[in-house]
C-alpha positions in Angstrom: -17.8 -12.8 132.2 -17.3 -15.8 130.0 -19.3 -17.2 127.1 -21.5 -20.1 128.2 -20.4 -21.9 125.1 -16.8 -22.0 126.3 -17.9 -23.5 129.5 -20.0 -26.0 127.7 -17.0 -27.1 125.7 -15.0 -27.8 128.9 -17.9 -29.6 130.5 -18.5 -31.6 127.3 -15.0 -33.1 127.6 -15.7 -34.1 131.1 -19.0 -35.7 130.1 -17.3 -38.2 127.8 -16.3 -40.2 130.9 -19.8 -40.3 132.4 -22.4 -42.8 131.4 -24.3 -42.2 128.2 -27.6 -41.7 130.0 -26.2 -39.2 132.5 -24.4 -37.3 129.7 -27.7 -37.1 127.8 -29.6 -35.7 130.8 -26.9 -33.1 131.3 -27.0 -32.0 127.7 -30.8 -31.8 127.8 -30.6 -29.4 130.7 -27.7 -27.3 129.4 -29.5 -24.0 129.5 -29.8 -24.4 133.3 -26.0 -24.9 133.5 -25.4 -21.9 131.3 -27.1 -19.6 133.8 -24.6 -20.8 136.5 -21.6 -20.7 134.1 -21.9 -17.2 132.8 -21.4 -15.8 136.2 -18.0 -17.5 136.5 -14.8 -15.6 135.6 -12.6 -17.1 132.9 -10.1 -18.4 135.5 -12.6 -20.6 137.1 -14.1 -22.2 134.0 -12.3 -25.5 134.2 -12.8 -25.8 137.9 -16.5 -25.2 137.5 -16.7 -28.0 135.0 -14.8 -30.2 137.4 -17.2 -29.3 140.2 -20.2 -30.2 138.0 -18.6 -33.6 137.3 -18.0 -34.3 140.9 -21.5 -33.5 142.1 -23.1 -35.3 139.2 -21.1 -38.4 139.9 -22.5 -38.7 143.4 -25.8 -39.9 142.1 -25.9 -43.7 142.7 -28.5 -44.5 140.1 -28.4 -43.4 136.5 -32.1 -42.9 136.4 -31.8 -40.3 139.0 -29.6 -38.1 136.9 -32.0 -35.2 137.2 -31.1 -35.0 140.9 -27.5 -34.3 139.9 -28.7 -31.5 137.7 -30.6 -30.0 140.6 -27.6 -30.3 142.8 -25.5 -28.4 140.3 -28.1 -25.6 140.1 -28.0 -25.4 143.9 -24.3 -24.5 143.5 -25.3 -21.0 142.5 -25.8 -20.3 146.2 -22.4 -21.7 147.0 -20.6 -19.9 144.2 -22.2 -16.6 145.3 -21.1 -17.1 148.9 -17.4 -17.2 148.1 -14.8 -15.4 145.9 -15.1 -17.2 142.6 -11.4 -16.8 142.0 -10.8 -19.2 144.8 -13.0 -22.3 144.3 -11.5 -24.4 147.1 -14.1 -23.2 149.7 -17.0 -24.0 147.3 -15.5 -27.4 146.6 -15.2 -28.2 150.3 -18.8 -27.0 150.9 -20.2 -29.3 148.3 -18.1 -32.4 148.3 -14.6 -31.9 149.6 -11.5 -31.4 147.4 -11.9 -32.0 143.7 -9.8 -35.0 142.8 -7.7 -35.2 139.7 -8.6 -38.0 137.2 -6.3 -41.0 136.8 -5.6 -43.3 133.9 -6.2 -46.9 135.2 -5.5 -50.2 133.4 -7.4 -53.0 135.1 -6.5 -56.6 134.3 -8.1 -60.0 135.1 -9.1 -63.3 133.7 -12.9 -62.9 133.2 -15.1 -59.8 132.8 -18.9 -59.6 132.5 -20.9 -60.6 130.7 -18.5 -63.5 130.0 -18.0 -64.7 133.5 -19.3 -67.2 136.1 -19.0 -65.6 139.6 -19.3 -62.6 141.8 -15.6 -61.6 141.6 -16.1 -60.4 138.0 -19.3 -58.5 138.8 -17.5 -56.6 141.6 -14.7 -55.7 139.2 -17.2 -54.3 136.7 -19.0 -52.3 139.4 -15.7 -50.8 140.4 -14.8 -49.9 136.8 -18.2 -48.3 136.2 -17.8 -46.3 139.4 -14.3 -45.0 138.3 -15.7 -44.0 134.9 -18.5 -42.1 136.5 -16.0 -40.3 138.7 -14.2 -39.1 135.6 -11.2 -41.4 135.5 -10.0 -43.0 132.3 -10.3 -46.7 132.7 -9.4 -49.6 130.5 -10.3 -53.3 131.0 -7.9 -56.0 129.7 -9.1 -59.5 130.0 -9.1 -62.9 128.3 -10.9 -64.0 125.1 -13.0 -66.5 127.1 -16.6 -66.4 126.0 -19.9 -67.6 127.4 -23.3 -67.7 125.6 -24.0 -64.1 126.4 -24.8 -61.8 123.5 -24.4 -58.6 125.5 -22.0 -56.3 123.6 -18.9 -54.9 125.2 -18.4 -51.2 125.9 -15.4 -49.6 124.1 -13.1 -49.7 127.1 -13.1 -53.5 127.3 -10.4 -55.4 125.5 -10.6 -59.2 125.3 -7.1 -60.0 124.1 -5.4 -62.1 126.7 -5.2 -65.9 126.2 -6.2 -68.4 128.9 -5.9 -72.2 129.1 -9.1 -72.8 131.0 -11.5 -75.2 129.2 -14.7 -76.7 130.7 -13.8 -75.7 134.2 -10.2 -77.2 134.1 -6.8 -75.8 133.2 -5.5 -77.6 130.1 -2.1 -79.3 129.9 0.1 -77.4 127.4 3.4 -78.3 125.8 6.5 -76.3 126.3 6.1 -74.3 123.1 2.5 -73.6 123.7 3.3 -72.4 127.3 6.0 -70.0 126.1 3.8 -68.8 123.2 0.8 -68.0 125.5 3.0 -66.2 128.0 4.8 -64.2 125.4 1.5 -63.2 123.8 0.0 -62.0 127.0 3.1 -60.0 127.9 3.1 -58.5 124.4 -0.5 -57.5 124.8 0.0 -56.0 128.3 3.0 -54.0 127.0 1.0 -52.7 124.2 -1.7 -51.4 126.5 0.8 -50.0 128.9 2.4 -48.0 126.1 -0.9 -46.9 124.5 -2.7 -45.9 127.7 0.2 -44.7 129.8 -1.7 -45.6 133.0 -0.9 -43.9 136.3 -1.7 -47.2 138.0 -2.6 -50.8 137.2 -5.4 -52.6 139.0 -5.1 -56.4 139.3 -8.3 -58.4 139.7 -9.0 -62.1 139.3 -5.6 -63.5 138.1 -6.1 -67.2 138.4 -4.6 -68.9 135.4 -3.0 -65.8 134.1 0.8 -65.7 134.6 1.8 -63.7 137.8 4.8 -62.6 135.7 2.4 -59.9 134.4 2.6 -58.3 137.8 6.4 -58.5 137.6 6.3 -56.7 134.2 4.5 -53.8 135.7 6.7 -53.8 138.8 9.8 -53.5 136.6 8.3 -50.6 134.8 7.9 -48.9 138.2 4.2 -48.3 137.6 2.2 -48.3 140.8 -0.3 -51.2 141.2 -3.0 -52.3 143.5 -4.4 -55.9 143.6 -8.0 -56.6 144.7 -7.8 -60.2 145.8 -11.1 -62.0 146.2 -9.9 -65.6 146.1 -6.7 -67.5 146.7 -5.0 -66.7 143.4 -1.8 -65.7 145.1 -1.6 -69.3 146.3 -2.8 -71.3 143.4 -1.9 -68.9 140.6 1.8 -69.8 140.3 0.9 -73.5 140.5 -1.6 -73.4 137.5 0.5 -71.0 135.5 2.1 -73.1 132.6 4.9 -70.6 132.2 6.1 -70.4 135.9 5.7 -74.2 136.3 8.5 -74.7 133.7 10.9 -73.4 136.3 9.9 -75.5 139.4 12.3 -77.6 141.3 15.7 -78.2 139.7 14.7 -76.3 136.6 14.7 -73.1 138.7 18.4 -72.6 137.7 17.2 -72.1 134.1 15.2 -68.9 135.0 17.9 -66.4 134.0 18.6 -68.2 130.7 14.9 -68.5 129.9 14.3 -64.9 130.7 17.0 -63.8 128.2 15.7 -66.1 125.5 12.0 -65.4 125.9 12.3 -61.7 126.8 9.8 -62.0 129.6 10.1 -62.5 133.4 10.5 -66.0 134.8 10.2 -65.0 138.5 7.9 -62.7 140.5 8.6 -60.4 143.4 5.2 -60.3 144.9 6.3 -58.4 147.9 6.7 -55.1 146.1 4.6 -55.7 143.0 1.5 -54.1 144.4 -0.6 -53.1 147.4 -2.9 -55.9 148.1 -6.6 -55.3 149.2 -8.3 -58.5 150.3 -12.0 -59.2 150.3 -11.9 -60.5 153.9 -9.6 -60.8 156.8 -9.7 -64.6 156.4 -8.4 -64.3 152.8 -5.7 -61.8 153.9 -4.4 -64.0 156.7 -4.2 -67.0 154.3 -2.2 -64.9 151.8 0.1 -63.6 154.6 0.8 -67.2 155.5 2.2 -68.0 152.0 5.6 -66.5 152.8 5.5 -64.0 149.8 6.6 -61.2 152.0 3.6 -58.9 151.1 4.5 -55.5 152.5 1.3 -53.4 152.0 -2.1 -55.1 152.6 -5.6 -54.2 153.7 -9.2 -55.4 153.7 -12.1 -54.0 151.6 -15.3 -56.1 151.8 -17.1 -56.3 148.5 -20.8 -55.5 148.5 -24.0 -55.9 146.6 -25.6 -53.8 143.8 -28.2 -51.3 145.0 -30.9 -53.0 143.0 -30.9 -55.8 145.5 -31.6 -53.5 148.4 -35.4 -53.7 148.0 -36.9 -56.4 150.2 -40.0 -58.1 148.9 -43.1 -58.8 150.9 -43.2 -61.9 153.0 -45.1 -64.8 151.6 -46.4 -68.1 153.0 -43.8 -70.9 153.1 -44.0 -73.0 149.9 -40.8 -75.1 150.1 -39.1 -73.2 147.3 -35.3 -73.7 148.0 -32.8 -71.7 146.0 -29.1 -72.1 145.2 -27.3 -69.2 143.4 -23.7 -69.3 142.3 -21.0 -71.1 140.3 -21.6 -74.8 139.7 -18.4 -76.1 141.2 -17.7 -79.1 143.4 -16.3 -76.8 146.1 -19.6 -75.0 146.3 -21.3 -78.0 147.9 -24.4 -78.0 145.7 -24.6 -81.8 146.0 -25.3 -81.3 149.8 -28.5 -79.5 149.0 -29.5 -82.1 146.3 -29.0 -84.9 148.9 -31.0 -82.8 151.5 -34.1 -83.1 149.3 -34.3 -86.8 150.3 -34.9 -85.6 153.9 -37.5 -83.0 153.0 -41.2 -83.2 152.1 -42.1 -84.1 148.5 -43.3 -80.6 148.0 -39.8 -79.2 148.5 -38.1 -78.1 145.2 -34.6 -76.8 144.4 -33.8 -74.2 141.8 -30.1 -74.0 140.8 -29.1 -70.7 139.2 -25.5 -70.4 137.8 -23.0 -71.7 135.4 -19.5 -73.1 135.5 -18.3 -76.7 135.2 -20.5 -78.7 132.8 -19.2 -82.0 134.2 -20.1 -81.0 137.7 -23.6 -80.1 136.5 -23.9 -83.5 134.9 -22.7 -85.2 138.1 -25.4 -83.3 140.0 -28.0 -84.5 137.5 -26.9 -88.1 137.8 -26.9 -87.8 141.6 -30.5 -86.4 141.5 -31.6 -89.3 139.3 -30.0 -91.9 141.6 -31.7 -90.3 144.6 -35.1 -90.1 142.9 -35.3 -86.3 143.3 -34.6 -85.2 139.7 -38.2 -84.1 139.1 -37.8 -81.7 142.0 -34.7 -79.8 140.7 -34.5 -77.1 138.1 -31.3 -76.0 136.5 -32.0 -72.4 135.5 -28.6 -71.5 134.1 -26.8 -68.2 134.3 -29.1 -65.2 134.9 -28.7 -61.5 134.7 -29.3 -59.1 137.6 -33.0 -58.4 136.7 -33.8 -62.1 136.6 -32.0 -62.6 139.9 -34.2 -60.1 141.6 -37.2 -62.1 140.7 -35.5 -65.4 141.5 -34.7 -64.3 145.0 -38.2 -62.8 145.4 -39.8 -66.2 144.6 -37.6 -68.2 147.0 -38.5 -69.3 150.6 -34.9 -69.8 151.5 -31.4 -69.5 149.9 -28.9 -72.2 150.7 -25.2 -71.3 150.6 -23.7 -74.8 151.2 -20.0 -74.2 150.4 -17.5 -76.9 151.6 -14.4 -74.9 150.7 -13.3 -71.8 152.6 -15.3 -69.2 150.7 -13.3 -65.9 150.4 -16.4 -63.8 151.1 -19.7 -64.6 149.4 -22.1 -62.1 147.9 -25.0 -64.5 147.4 -26.1 -64.6 151.1 -25.9 -60.7 151.1 -28.0 -60.5 148.0 -30.6 -62.9 149.5 -30.7 -60.9 152.7 -31.2 -57.7 150.9 -34.2 -59.2 149.2 -35.6 -60.3 152.5 -35.0 -64.0 151.9 -33.8 -66.2 154.8 -30.3 -67.8 154.4 -29.1 -71.2 155.4 -25.3 -71.5 155.1 -22.2 -73.3 156.3 -20.4 -70.1 157.2 -17.0 -71.3 156.1 -14.1 -68.9 155.2 -14.7 -65.2 154.8 -18.5 -65.6 154.8 -18.2 -66.3 158.6 -17.2 -62.7 159.1 -20.8 -61.5 158.5 -23.0 -64.7 159.0 -24.4 -64.9 162.5 -26.3 -68.1 163.5 -30.0 -67.3 164.5 -29.4 -63.6 163.9 -29.2 -63.3 160.2 -29.0 -66.9 159.1 -29.0 -70.5 160.2 -25.7 -72.3 160.0 -25.1 -76.0 159.5 -21.9 -78.1 159.1 -20.6 -78.5 155.6 -21.2 -81.8 153.8 -24.1 -82.7 156.1 -27.3 -83.1 154.1 -29.4 -84.0 157.1 -28.3 -80.9 159.0 -29.1 -78.8 155.9 -32.6 -80.4 155.8 -33.1 -79.9 159.5 -32.3 -76.1 159.2 -34.8 -75.8 156.3 -37.5 -77.7 158.3 -36.9 -75.4 161.3 -37.4 -72.3 159.0 -40.6 -73.8 157.6 -42.1 -74.4 161.0 -41.2 -71.1 162.6 -42.5 -67.9 161.0 -41.1 -65.8 163.9 -37.6 -67.2 163.3 -38.0 -66.3 159.6 -39.0 -62.8 160.6 -35.9 -62.5 162.9 -33.5 -63.7 160.2 -35.2 -61.4 157.6 -34.6 -58.3 159.8 -31.1 -59.3 160.7 -30.3 -60.0 157.1 -31.6 -56.6 156.0 -29.4 -54.9 158.6 -26.4 -56.9 157.5 -26.9 -56.3 153.7 -27.2 -52.6 154.3 -23.7 -52.5 155.7 -22.1 -54.3 152.7 -23.0 -52.4 149.5 -21.2 -52.0 146.2 -21.1 -48.2 146.7 -19.0 -48.6 149.8 -16.6 -51.1 148.1 -16.3 -49.0 144.9 -15.4 -45.9 147.0 -12.8 -48.0 148.8 -11.3 -49.1 145.4 -11.1 -45.4 144.3 -9.4 -44.4 147.6 -6.9 -47.3 147.2 -6.0 -46.1 143.7 -5.7 -42.5 144.5 -3.6 -43.2 147.6 -1.2 -45.2 145.5 -0.8 -42.8 142.6 1.8 -40.1 142.9 0.4 -36.6 143.0 2.3 -35.5 139.9 0.7 -38.4 137.9 -2.9 -37.6 138.7 -4.6 -35.7 135.9 -1.6 -36.0 133.7 
């Protein structure tokens, strides 16, 4: 027999990587754990602690932590059913093999709460999942700030520099370009040396030098890239450092590399395994001629809080746009559509981004005489968004560019709100006309207005789209994507590195 206090010590170390609330719940119910632990021989102590962690981490909501506790207590039956010196059978019976933890350094240009789009929210969800699963995770991102006052957790480091200002990449002189690139490489090297990651995860890299990928490749550290926009295409073009060596200046790469001490070229083909948010995005990347060797598709999904449809309400002409304010998003199409809709129709615009584009939309609304029917609600947190979707009669997703995926239609569907969209890019992989949405051609305000009028006049159609949307949203959840991220990481990490 072992002293329960010894087991508690082991479990306590594992709890440090769980959320604070879950850890608190587990501590509160420690006596119950002790009753299980004292029956375990010394040789199984650490494995029992690991098993507790694995079961507890399966709970999708923190507020349901007590369910994890109950699950662990149920293990007494499993533990008694097998020889406790061989935990493998018990592990398989409860969850499958216990996975070793991995040190993961994740890198990208924006991380919540200082962000503008869904890419960053997906990144945070994946990080929080990995932490709950017991992995050691660090976030390295830029020092870009929004108006948010939400504090950062200790695993987030905002130390990289970025040249994005007011929605545009700034022009930099040669010295400034070299200084920013060298700073970012120095910061990356510091975190690689301090953390000693078993793997690096690349997220939104637009505007950050792709030579950071090359730095990791040359260190022979495994890497996975989760690509949710076209940064593999535009990234090198907007990177001030790589642009120094375009055209005839390409012959200077070797000299510049020796002088600056950082890479001046990137071998994308072997720098990472690339997981794309949609087949559309993957095909575009494969067409760039980068020679990508290992690729896959992992669709991002919505937070479970959205999976709670509100009750249907009478149509009141409350039209909603949610997303980044960016000319590519086609918000002006919806503004112009108001001219073709009844005076009772109003548009709420939720999101942040380019202030000049917002001013352009305001000027357009004034010119069209619909400015009194539009509300710019700014950036909202998840709780606010739940209410915003609940109060809308329809959500319009009017993108004119080829959207890599699009979480907004899925969030709206999950809340039971009908969707009107253009279906361009990756969003076309789940949007189905008259099944879970109504589609209209991009840049066509009249067609957008016609789709909204059709919804207003046909309650049966709204009910059909609502049900189809609920079915679609249920297939694209954050939990599924987060699990895909973890699988991608564990498949890439050598067995001897895991748990080291």
